[in-house]
DSSP file (Angstrom, degrees, kcal/mol; ACC not computed):
  #  RESIDUE AA STRUCTURE BP1 BP2  ACC     N-H-->O    O-->H-N    N-H-->O    O-->H-N    TCO  KAPPA ALPHA  PHI   PSI    X-CA   Y-CA   Z-CA
    1    1 A M              0   0    0      0, 0.0    81,-0.2     0, 0.0     2,-0.2   0.000 360.0 360.0 360.0 137.0  134.1   90.8  127.5
    2    2 A K  B     -a   82   0A   0     79,-2.9    81,-2.4     1,-0.1     2,-0.4  -0.526 360.0-104.2 -84.1 157.0  131.8   93.3  129.2
    3    3 A V        -     0   0    0     79,-0.2     3,-0.1    -2,-0.2    -1,-0.1  -0.702  34.3-137.4 -83.1 129.4  129.6   92.3  132.1
    4    4 A A        -     0   0    0     -2,-0.4     3,-0.1    80,-0.1    80,-0.0  -0.441  30.1 -91.4 -79.9 158.3  125.9   91.9  131.1
    5    5 A P        -     0   0    0      0, 0.0     2,-0.4     0, 0.0    -1,-0.1  -0.277  44.4 -99.4 -65.0 156.7  123.2   93.3  133.4
    6    6 A V        -     0   0    0     -3,-0.1    18,-0.5    79,-0.0     2,-0.4  -0.654  40.8-145.1 -76.1 131.7  121.6   91.0  135.9
    7    7 A I        -     0   0    0     -2,-0.4     2,-0.4    79,-0.2    16,-0.2  -0.834  11.8-164.0-104.6 137.0  118.3   89.7  134.6
    8    8 A H  E     -B   22   0B   0     14,-2.7    14,-2.8    -2,-0.4     2,-0.4  -0.963   7.1-153.6-117.8 137.0  115.2   89.0  136.7
    9    9 A A  E     -B   21   0B   0     -2,-0.4     2,-0.3    12,-0.2    12,-0.2  -0.889  25.1-111.9-110.3 140.6  112.3   86.9  135.5
   10   10 A A        -     0   0    0     10,-2.1    10,-0.2    -2,-0.4     3,-0.0  -0.539  52.5-129.6 -64.6 129.7  108.7   87.2  136.7
   11   11 A S  S    S+     0   0    0     -2,-0.3     2,-0.1     1,-0.2    80,-0.1  -0.998  73.4  28.1-147.7 143.3  108.1   84.0  138.6
   12   12 A P  S    S-     0   0    0      0, 0.0     2,-0.5     0, 0.0    -1,-0.2   0.599  76.4-164.9 -76.6 158.1  106.2   81.8  138.8
   13   13 A V  B     -e   91   0C   0     77,-1.7    79,-2.8    -2,-0.1     2,-0.2  -0.915   8.3-144.1-109.9 132.5  105.0   81.9  135.2
   14   14 A S    >   -     0   0    0     -2,-0.5     3,-1.9    77,-0.2    54,-0.2  -0.600  30.1-107.3 -91.2 161.0  101.8   80.2  134.1
   15   15 A Y  T 3  S+     0   0    0      1,-0.3    53,-1.5    -2,-0.2    -1,-0.1   0.736 118.5  46.8 -59.9 -23.4  101.6   78.6  130.7
   16   16 A D  T 3  S+     0   0    0     51,-0.2    -1,-0.3     2,-0.1    51,-0.0   0.238  97.0  84.3-106.9  13.7   99.3   81.3  129.4
   17   17 A S  S <  S-     0   0    0     -3,-1.9    51,-0.2    51,-0.0     2,-0.0  -0.847  83.7-102.1-112.8 153.8  101.2   84.4  130.8
   18   18 A P        -     0   0    0      0, 0.0     2,-0.5     0, 0.0    -4,-0.1  -0.357  29.1-118.7 -71.5 151.7  104.0   86.2  129.0
   19   19 A V        -     0   0    0     43,-0.3    43,-2.9    -6,-0.1     2,-0.5  -0.802  35.7-169.2 -85.4 127.5  107.6   85.6  130.1
   20   20 A E  E     - C   0  61B   0     -2,-0.5   -10,-2.1    41,-0.2     2,-0.4  -0.980  10.5-167.9-126.5 125.2  109.0   89.0  131.2
   21   21 A F  E     -BC   9  60B   0     39,-3.2    39,-2.6    -2,-0.5     2,-0.3  -0.917   7.5-168.5-108.3 135.4  112.6   89.8  132.0
   22   22 A T  E     +BC   8  59B   0    -14,-2.8   -14,-2.7    -2,-0.4     2,-0.3  -0.899  13.5 157.7-121.2 155.3  113.6   93.0  133.7
   23   23 A F        -     0   0    0     35,-1.7     2,-0.5    -2,-0.3   -16,-0.1  -0.980  52.3 -82.7-165.0 158.9  117.0   94.5  134.2
   24   24 A T        -     0   0    0    -18,-0.5    34,-0.1    -2,-0.3    35,-0.0  -0.643  67.3-107.1 -68.9 121.4  118.8   97.8  134.9
   25   25 A D        +     0   0    0     -2,-0.5    -1,-0.1     1,-0.1     3,-0.1  -0.248  43.0 173.8 -65.5 135.4  118.9   99.2  131.4
   26   26 A D     >  -     0   0    0      1,-0.1     4,-2.8   -21,-0.0     3,-0.4  -0.874  14.1-164.0-133.0  97.5  122.1   99.2  129.4
   27   27 A P  H  > S+     0   0    0      0, 0.0     4,-2.5     0, 0.0     5,-0.2   0.840  88.4  55.4 -57.2 -35.3  121.2  100.4  125.9
   28   28 A D  H  > S+     0   0    0      2,-0.2     4,-0.9     1,-0.2     5,-0.1   0.930 112.5  42.3 -62.8 -43.9  124.5   99.2  124.4
   29   29 A W  H >> S+     0   0    0     -3,-0.4     3,-0.8     2,-0.2     4,-0.6   0.944 113.8  51.8 -65.5 -48.2  123.9   95.6  125.8
   30   30 A R  H >< S+     0   0    0     -4,-2.8     3,-0.8     1,-0.3    -2,-0.2   0.889 112.4  45.6 -57.4 -41.5  120.2   95.7  124.7
   31   31 A N  H 3< S+     0   0    0     -4,-2.5    -1,-0.3    -5,-0.2    -2,-0.2   0.661 108.8  57.7 -76.9 -15.8  121.2   96.7  121.2
   32   32 A A  H << S+     0   0    0     -4,-0.9    48,-2.4    -3,-0.8    -1,-0.2   0.447  74.1 126.0 -92.4  -1.2  124.0   94.1  121.0
   33   33 A I  E <<  +F   79   0C   0     -3,-0.8    46,-0.3    -4,-0.6     3,-0.1  -0.392  28.5 171.9 -63.3 127.5  121.7   91.1  121.8
   34   34 A T  E     +     0   0C   0     44,-2.9     2,-0.3     1,-0.3    45,-0.2   0.653  60.6   9.6-109.9 -24.6  122.1   88.5  119.0
   35   35 A S  E     -F   78   0C   0     43,-1.6    43,-2.7    15,-0.1     2,-0.4  -0.990  43.2-164.1-157.5 149.7  120.1   85.6  120.4
   36   36 A I  E     +F   77   0C   0     -2,-0.3    13,-3.7    41,-0.2     2,-0.2  -0.914  31.6 177.6-131.4 103.1  117.7   84.6  123.1
   37   37 A T  E     -FG  76  48C   0     39,-2.6    39,-2.5    -2,-0.4     2,-0.4  -0.669  12.5-162.1-110.6 162.5  117.6   80.8  123.3
   38   38 A S  E     -FG  75  47C   0      9,-1.4     9,-1.4    37,-0.2     2,-0.4  -1.000  10.3-163.2-143.5 141.0  115.8   78.3  125.5
   39   39 A T  E     -F   74   0C   0     35,-1.6    35,-2.6    -2,-0.4     2,-0.5  -0.941  21.0-145.5-114.6 148.1  116.1   74.7  126.4
   40   40 A I  E >   -F   73   0C   0      5,-0.4     3,-1.9    -2,-0.4    33,-0.2  -0.958  69.2 -15.0-122.4 126.5  113.0   73.1  128.1
   41   41 A N  T 3  S-     0   0    0     31,-3.1    -1,-0.2    -2,-0.5    32,-0.1   0.866 123.2 -59.3  52.4  42.8  113.2   70.4  130.7
   42   42 A L  T 3  S+     0   0    0     30,-0.4    -1,-0.3     1,-0.2     2,-0.2   0.636  92.2 157.2  63.1  16.8  116.9   69.7  130.0
   43   43 A N    <   -     0   0    0     -3,-1.9    -1,-0.2     1,-0.1    -3,-0.2  -0.494  46.2-134.4 -68.5 140.8  116.0   68.8  126.4
   44   44 A S  S    S+     0   0    0     -2,-0.2     2,-0.4    -3,-0.1    -1,-0.1   0.582  75.4 105.8 -76.5  -8.8  119.1   69.2  124.2
   45   45 A T        -     0   0    0     -5,-0.2     2,-0.4     2,-0.0    -5,-0.4  -0.581  54.3-165.5 -74.6 128.7  117.1   71.0  121.5
   46   46 A V        -     0   0    0     -2,-0.4     2,-0.4    -7,-0.1    -7,-0.2  -0.961   4.2-170.3-117.9 132.4  117.8   74.8  121.5
   47   47 A K  E     -G   38   0C   0     -9,-1.4    -9,-1.4    -2,-0.4     2,-0.6  -0.965  21.4-129.8-123.7 140.0  115.6   77.3  119.8
   48   48 A N  E     +G   37   0C   0     -2,-0.4   -11,-0.2   -11,-0.2     3,-0.2  -0.796  25.1 176.3 -89.6 120.1  116.3   81.0  119.1
   49   49 A Y    >   +     0   0    0    -13,-3.7     3,-2.4    -2,-0.6     4,-0.4   0.162  39.8 120.0-106.9  15.1  113.3   83.1  120.2
   50   50 A I  G >  S+     0   0    0      1,-0.3     3,-1.3   -14,-0.2    -1,-0.2   0.846  74.1  54.5 -55.5 -36.6  114.8   86.5  119.6
   51   51 A S  G 3  S+     0   0    0      1,-0.2    -1,-0.3    -3,-0.2    -2,-0.1   0.647 103.7  57.9 -72.6 -12.0  112.1   87.4  117.1
   52   52 A N  G <  S+     0   0    0     -3,-2.4    11,-4.8    12,-0.0     2,-0.4   0.440  92.0  85.9 -94.8  -1.3  109.5   86.6  119.7
   53   53 A F  E <   -D   62   0B   0     -3,-1.3     2,-0.6    -4,-0.4     9,-0.2  -0.851  64.5-149.3-106.0 135.8  110.8   89.1  122.3
   54   54 A Q  E     -D   61   0B   0      7,-2.8     7,-2.1    -2,-0.4     2,-0.5  -0.907  19.0-155.7 -96.1 122.5  109.9   92.8  122.5
   55   55 A K  E     +D   60   0B   0     -2,-0.6     2,-0.2     5,-0.2     5,-0.2  -0.885  24.2 155.3-104.7 124.4  112.9   94.7  123.9
   56   56 A T  E >   -D   59   0B   0      3,-3.1     3,-1.9    -2,-0.5     2,-0.3  -0.782  57.0 -50.5-133.5 180.0  112.2   98.1  125.6
   57   57 A V  T 3  S-     0   0    0      1,-0.3   -32,-0.1    -2,-0.2     3,-0.1  -0.366 123.7 -14.3 -58.6 113.6  114.1  100.1  128.2
   58   58 A G  T 3  S+     0   0    0     -2,-0.3   -35,-1.7     1,-0.1     2,-0.3   0.569 125.3  78.8  72.8  10.3  114.8   97.7  131.1
   59   59 A K  E <   -CD  22  56B   0     -3,-1.9    -3,-3.1   -37,-0.2     2,-0.4  -0.997  48.7-171.2-153.1 144.3  112.4   95.0  129.9
   60   60 A M  E     -CD  21  55B   0    -39,-2.6   -39,-3.2    -2,-0.3     2,-0.4  -0.998  15.2-167.7-131.6 132.7  112.1   92.2  127.5
   61   61 A V  E     -CD  20  54B   0     -7,-2.1    -7,-2.8    -2,-0.4     2,-0.6  -0.979  24.5-125.8-126.4 130.4  108.7   90.4  127.0
   62   62 A Y  E     - D   0  53B   0    -43,-2.9   -43,-0.3    -2,-0.4    -9,-0.3  -0.630  28.8-175.9 -71.7 117.6  108.1   87.1  125.2
   63   63 A M        +     0   0    0    -11,-4.8   -10,-0.1    -2,-0.6    -1,-0.1   0.098  27.8 136.8-109.7  21.1  105.4   88.1  122.7
   64   64 A N        -     0   0    0    -12,-0.2     4,-0.1     1,-0.1   -12,-0.0  -0.434  52.2-139.5 -71.0 143.2  104.6   84.8  121.0
   65   65 A G  S    S+     0   0    0     -2,-0.1     2,-0.2     2,-0.1    -1,-0.1   0.641  79.9  78.3 -76.7 -13.8  100.9   84.1  120.5
   66   66 A S  S    S-     0   0    0      1,-0.1     2,-0.1     0, 0.0    -2,-0.1  -0.563  87.5-101.6 -95.9 162.4  101.2   80.4  121.5
   67   67 A Y        -     0   0    0     -2,-0.2     2,-0.2     1,-0.1   -51,-0.2  -0.418  32.1-115.5 -79.1 153.6  101.5   79.0  125.0
   68   68 A L        -     0   0    0    -53,-1.5     2,-0.2   -51,-0.2    -1,-0.1  -0.589  34.5-104.7 -83.4 151.7  104.8   77.9  126.5
   69   69 A V        -     0   0    0     -2,-0.2    22,-0.2     1,-0.1    -1,-0.1  -0.489  40.5-102.1 -73.0 143.1  105.2   74.2  127.4
   70   70 A Y  S    S+     0   0    0     -2,-0.2     2,-0.3    22,-0.1    22,-0.2  -0.335  80.9  51.7 -60.2 147.1  105.0   73.3  131.1
   71   71 A G  E    S- H   0  91C   0     20,-2.5    20,-3.3    -3,-0.1     2,-0.6  -0.793  94.5 -28.1 127.2-164.8  108.3   72.8  132.9
   72   72 A T  E     - H   0  90C   0     -2,-0.3   -31,-3.1    18,-0.2     2,-0.5  -0.818  49.7-166.3 -97.4 120.0  111.7   74.4  133.4
   73   73 A H  E     -FH  40  89C   0     16,-3.3    16,-2.9    -2,-0.6     2,-0.7  -0.921   5.6-159.6-107.0 124.2  112.9   76.8  130.7
   74   74 A V  E     -FH  39  88C   0    -35,-2.6   -35,-1.6    -2,-0.5     2,-0.4  -0.909  14.0-162.8-105.5 109.0  116.6   77.8  130.8
   75   75 A W  E     -FH  38  87C   0     12,-3.2    12,-2.7    -2,-0.7     2,-0.5  -0.738   5.5-165.2 -93.8 136.3  116.9   81.0  128.8
   76   76 A T  E     -FH  37  86C   0    -39,-2.5   -39,-2.6    -2,-0.4     2,-0.6  -0.988   2.7-161.4-123.4 125.1  120.3   82.2  127.5
   77   77 A I  E     -FH  36  85C   0      8,-3.1     8,-2.1    -2,-0.5     2,-0.4  -0.921   8.2-167.8-108.9 122.6  120.7   85.7  126.3
   78   78 A K  E     +F   35   0C   0    -43,-2.7   -44,-2.9    -2,-0.6   -43,-1.6  -0.912   7.6 178.0-113.2 136.1  123.8   86.4  124.1
   79   79 A A  E >   -F   33   0C   0     -2,-0.4     3,-2.3     3,-0.4   -46,-0.3  -1.000  38.8-100.5-136.6 136.4  125.0   89.9  123.2
   80   80 A S  T 3  S+     0   0    0    -48,-2.4     3,-0.1    -2,-0.4   -48,-0.0  -0.320 107.9   8.9 -58.0 125.5  128.1   90.7  121.1
   81   81 A G  T 3  S+     0   0    0      1,-0.3   -79,-2.9    -2,-0.1     2,-0.3   0.447 113.6  95.8  85.9   0.8  131.0   91.8  123.4
   82   82 A Y  B <  S-a    2   0A   0     -3,-2.3    -3,-0.4   -81,-0.2    -1,-0.3  -0.856  80.1-100.2-123.1 156.6  129.2   90.8  126.6
   83   83 A E        -     0   0    0    -81,-2.4    -4,-0.1    -2,-0.3     2,-0.1  -0.407  49.9 -99.2 -65.6 150.1  129.1   87.7  128.8
   84   84 A D        -     0   0    0     -6,-0.1     2,-0.4    -2,-0.1    -6,-0.2  -0.395  32.5-144.4 -68.3 149.9  126.1   85.4  128.3
   85   85 A V  E     - H   0  77C   0     -8,-2.1    -8,-3.1    -2,-0.1     2,-0.4  -0.969  10.9-163.0-116.9 133.6  123.2   85.7  130.8
   86   86 A T  E     - H   0  76C   0     -2,-0.4     2,-0.4   -10,-0.2   -10,-0.2  -0.970   8.2-179.6-119.8 133.7  121.2   82.6  131.9
   87   87 A V  E     - H   0  75C   0    -12,-2.7   -12,-3.2    -2,-0.4     2,-0.5  -0.999  15.5-148.3-132.7 132.4  117.8   82.8  133.5
   88   88 A T  E     - H   0  74C   0     -2,-0.4     2,-0.4   -14,-0.2   -14,-0.2  -0.882  16.5-177.4-103.4 130.5  115.7   79.9  134.7
   89   89 A V  E     - H   0  73C   0    -16,-2.9   -16,-3.3    -2,-0.5     2,-0.6  -0.994  16.0-148.6-128.8 129.8  111.9   80.2  134.5
   90   90 A V  E     - H   0  72C   0     -2,-0.4   -77,-1.7   -18,-0.2     2,-0.5  -0.879  11.6-155.5 -99.8 122.1  109.5   77.5  135.7
   91   91 A V  E      eH  13  71C   0    -20,-3.3   -20,-2.5    -2,-0.6   -77,-0.2  -0.867 360.0 360.0 -99.8 124.3  106.2   77.4  133.7
   92   92 A K              0   0    0    -79,-2.8   -78,-0.2    -2,-0.5    -1,-0.1   0.382 360.0 360.0-109.0 360.0  103.3   76.0  135.6
């Protein structure tokens, strides 16, 4: 497994602002992303949000038109051939 880039999240995030992840760009990793999932407030339900993210050079932005739920969101980014990346974002 290859090492994935370190992901940074804009924080704190308010419920009505987009979630934005930044990273040192690795086009191979970015193009290998297969899922971007989130659990909220330790809920066991996991949802794949990959279709809601716009991926560009060094940045991914959650582009859903609806608001995020208040609380702690644990995002997991999976890419084929790379280690998983986990990012915690608190929505206020």
